[in-house]
C-alpha positions in Angstrom: 0.0 0.0 0.0 1.4 3.4 -1.0 1.9 6.1 1.5 0.8 9.6 0.4 2.3 12.9 1.3 0.2 16.0 0.7 1.6 19.6 0.6 -1.0 22.3 1.1 1.4 25.1 2.2 2.4 26.7 -1.0 1.0 25.2 -4.2 -0.9 21.9 -3.9 1.3 18.8 -4.4 0.9 15.2 -3.6 3.4 12.3 -3.8 3.3 8.6 -3.3 6.0 6.4 -1.9 7.9 4.7 -4.6 6.2 6.7 -7.4 7.2 10.3 -6.6 4.9 13.3 -7.3 1.5 12.5 -8.7 0.3 14.4 -11.8 -2.9 16.0 -10.5 -4.6 18.3 -13.0 -4.9 21.9 -11.9 -8.7 21.7 -12.1 -8.7 18.6 -9.9 -6.3 19.8 -7.1 -8.9 22.1 -5.5 -11.2 19.1 -5.1 -8.7 17.2 -2.9 -7.8 20.4 -1.1 -11.4 21.1 -0.3 -12.0 17.6 1.0 -9.0 17.9 3.3 -9.9 21.4 4.5 -13.4 20.1 5.5 -12.2 16.7 6.5 -14.5 16.5 9.5 -17.6 15.9 7.4 -18.8 14.3 4.2 -19.2 16.8 1.4 -22.2 16.7 -1.0 -21.4 16.6 -4.7 -23.6 19.7 -5.2 -21.6 21.6 -2.6 -18.3 20.6 -4.2 -19.5 21.4 -7.7 -21.2 24.7 -7.0 -18.3 25.9 -4.8 -15.4 25.0 -7.1 -17.2 25.8 -10.3 -19.3 28.7 -9.2 -19.1 30.4 -12.6 -20.9 27.4 -14.3 -24.5 26.4 -14.2 -25.5 23.5 -11.9 -25.4 20.8 -14.6 -22.1 21.9 -16.1 -20.5 22.2 -12.6 -21.6 18.6 -11.8 -20.0 17.4 -15.1 -16.8 19.3 -14.2 -16.7 17.6 -10.8 -17.2 14.1 -12.3 -14.3 14.8 -14.7 -12.1 16.0 -11.8 -12.8 12.9 -9.7 -12.1 10.7 -12.7 -8.7 12.4 -13.3 -7.8 12.1 -9.6 -8.6 8.3 -9.7 -6.5 8.0 -12.9 -3.6 9.9 -11.3 -3.1 7.2 -8.7 -2.3 4.7 -11.5 -4.6 2.0 -10.2 -3.5 2.5 -6.6 -5.6 3.3 -3.6 -8.3 5.9 -4.2 -7.7 9.3 -2.7 -11.4 9.9 -2.2 -14.2 7.8 -0.8 -17.9 7.9 -1.9 -20.7 7.8 0.6 -23.8 6.8 -1.2 -24.5 8.5 -4.5 -24.3 12.1 -3.3 -21.4 12.5 -0.8 -17.6 12.2 -1.0 -14.7 12.7 1.4 -11.0 12.2 1.4 -10.0 8.6 1.8 -8.5 8.5 5.3 -8.1 4.8 5.3 -4.9 5.1 3.2 -1.7 6.1 5.0 -1.4 9.8 4.4 0.6 12.7 5.8 -0.7 16.3 5.4 1.6 19.3 6.2 -1.3 21.5 7.4 -2.6 18.8 9.7 0.9 18.1 11.1 1.3 21.8 11.9 -2.0 22.1 13.7 -1.5 18.8 15.7 1.9 20.0 16.9 1.2 23.7 17.7 -2.4 23.8 18.9 -1.9 21.6 22.1 1.0 23.7 23.2 -0.9 27.0 23.0 -3.0 26.1 26.0 0.2 25.9 28.2 2.0 28.8 29.9 5.2 29.8 28.3 7.3 29.3 31.4 5.8 25.8 31.9 6.9 24.5 28.5 9.0 21.4 28.6 11.8 20.7 26.2 9.5 18.3 24.4 6.8 21.1 24.1 9.4 23.4 22.6 10.5 20.7 20.2 6.9 20.2 19.1 6.6 23.9 18.4 9.8 23.8 16.3 8.5 20.9 14.3 5.1 22.5 13.7 6.5 25.9 12.7 8.9 24.1 10.2 6.0 22.9 8.1 4.8 26.4 7.3 6.8 27.0 4.1 4.3 29.4 2.5 0.7 30.5 2.7 -2.0 27.8 2.5 -2.9 26.8 -1.0 -1.1 29.5 -2.9 -2.9 30.3 -6.2 -6.3 29.3 -4.9 -8.1 32.5 -3.9 -11.6 31.3 -3.4 -13.3 32.4 -0.1 -13.1 28.9 1.5 -9.3 28.8 0.9 -8.8 32.3 2.1 -10.6 31.6 5.4 -8.5 28.5 6.1 -5.4 30.3 4.9 -5.9 33.0 7.5 -6.7 30.5 10.3 -3.6 28.5 9.7 -1.4 31.7 9.4 -2.8 32.9 12.7 -2.0 29.4 14.2 1.5 29.6 12.8 2.1 33.1 14.2 0.7 32.1 17.6 3.2 29.2 17.6 6.0 31.6 16.8 4.9 33.9 19.6 4.7 31.1 22.1 8.1 29.8 21.1 9.7 33.2 21.4 8.1 33.7 24.8 9.4 30.3 26.0 13.0 31.4 25.3 12.3 34.8 26.9 11.2 33.0 30.0 14.6 31.3 30.1 16.3 34.6 29.3 17.8 33.0 26.2 18.0 36.3 24.4 19.8 35.0 21.3 16.9 32.6 20.7 14.5 35.4 21.4 16.1 37.4 18.6 16.2 34.4 16.2 12.4 33.7 16.5 11.2 37.1 17.5 12.6 38.7 14.3 10.8 36.2 12.2 7.5 37.0 13.9 8.3 40.7 13.8 8.7 40.6 10.0 5.4 38.7 9.6 3.5 41.0 11.9 5.3 44.4 12.1 2.4 46.1 13.9 2.8 43.9 17.0 4.2 46.5 19.5 4.7 43.9 22.2 7.2 42.0 20.0 9.0 45.3 19.2 9.5 45.7 22.9 10.7 42.2 23.4 13.2 42.5 20.6 14.4 45.8 22.1 15.0 44.0 25.4 16.7 41.1 23.7 19.1 43.4 21.8 19.9 45.4 25.0 20.7 42.2 26.9 22.9 40.9 24.2 24.9 44.1 24.3 23.5 45.7 21.1 21.9 48.9 22.4 22.1 50.5 18.9 20.0 47.8 17.4 17.6 48.1 20.3 17.1 51.8 19.6 16.9 51.1 15.9 14.1 48.6 16.7 12.2 51.3 18.5 12.6 53.7 15.5 11.2 51.1 13.2 8.3 50.5 15.5 7.6 54.2 15.7 7.8 54.7 12.0 5.5 51.8 11.0 2.9 52.6 13.6 2.8 56.2 12.4 2.7 55.1 8.7 0.1 52.3 9.0 -2.1 53.4 11.9 -1.3 57.1 12.4 -0.5 56.5 16.1 2.5 56.9 18.4 4.0 53.9 20.3 2.4 53.1 23.7 3.8 54.7 26.8 5.3 51.4 27.8 7.3 51.3 24.6 8.4 54.9 24.8 9.5 54.4 28.4 11.7 51.4 27.4 13.2 53.6 24.6 14.0 56.3 27.1 15.8 53.8 29.4 17.9 52.6 26.4 18.8 56.2 25.4 19.8 56.9 28.9 22.1 53.8 29.0 20.0 52.1 31.6 19.7 48.4 31.4 16.0 47.5 31.0 14.5 45.0 33.4 14.8 41.4 32.1 11.1 41.0 32.0 10.5 37.8 30.2 7.1 38.7 28.9 5.5 41.5 26.9 2.5 43.0 28.7 0.0 41.2 26.4 1.5 37.7 26.5 -1.8 35.9 26.9 -3.1 34.7 23.5 -6.6 36.2 24.1 -5.1 39.6 24.8 -2.8 39.4 21.8 -5.8 38.6 19.5 -7.7 41.5 21.0 -4.8 43.9 20.6 -4.4 42.8 16.9 -8.1 43.3 16.2 -7.9 46.8 17.9 -4.9 47.7 15.7 -6.7 46.7 12.6 -9.9 48.5 13.6 -7.9 51.7 14.3 -6.3 51.4 10.9 -9.7 51.0 9.2 -11.2 53.9 11.1 -8.2 56.1 10.2 -8.6 55.2 6.5 -12.4 55.9 6.7 -11.8 59.3 8.3 -9.3 60.3 5.6 -11.7 59.3 2.9 -14.5 61.2 4.6 -12.4 64.3 4.9 -11.5 64.0 1.2 -15.1 63.6 0.2 -16.2 66.6 2.3 -13.4 68.7 0.8 -14.5 67.6 -2.7 -18.1 68.4 -2.0 -17.1 71.8 -0.7 -15.1 72.6 -3.8 -18.0 71.5 -6.0 -20.4 73.7 -4.1 -18.2 76.7 -4.5 -17.8 76.1 -8.2 -21.6 75.8 -8.5 -22.1 79.1 -6.7 -19.5 80.9 -8.8 -21.4 79.7 -12.0 
């Protein structure tokens, strides 16, 4: 029996032991990806057809689905089927065959650790985070931009970033500042609006003797917050910057003030909301200005 390996981070790919990568048609790949994404239930053929071929009428969409399933079956070369039929109207991925999926591996390794406190993580927990994070090579299903894929893409990206955050905090709890820099910079690049991570990196740079980089980190934080959100850094961040400028060693606080995952998600939502409100305000001001100019031109006429 072949063992299958499915890649969903990046562009869809599937390989079988002893046969290498399978040739799955581009129109058929989303079918398998959809079945794996919604793996906890059987999917009706109507749902699959009308979701993946939304631009077609119902009859044509069903024909496209039948063709895609035939191509998937043909790609296995007579081996174990990759999908299972449940009656005449429902299908699912065939989980009876040995299969490894990168997105499932990431979730199974990262999600259980997120419920633990950062300073309670064992070496095994840290190793699980490392292994889970390693699977995230790119965004989920690159090239498929349908709503169902975008929703799962964002969910898995958030899970990956939460794993990075927890891993960085676990090293901060041990005052392992070099590892904090290694993983914190990675998270900082992915989510530059996270002010708590800017502060943690400032502390890490200071405690590794690189005060100049710590100050530069604050300057980047200040610049990106002003550019993207139109706000200044929090007082906590400004205070840490003043300590660095005055050559005072900042306290070796292992955690940012919003280290709890729920608080982090709330702060991220607030930052995005402020950004949206700022953009709306700017658009409103431009509209009012344009209306005023139009009114003046009408009066002058």
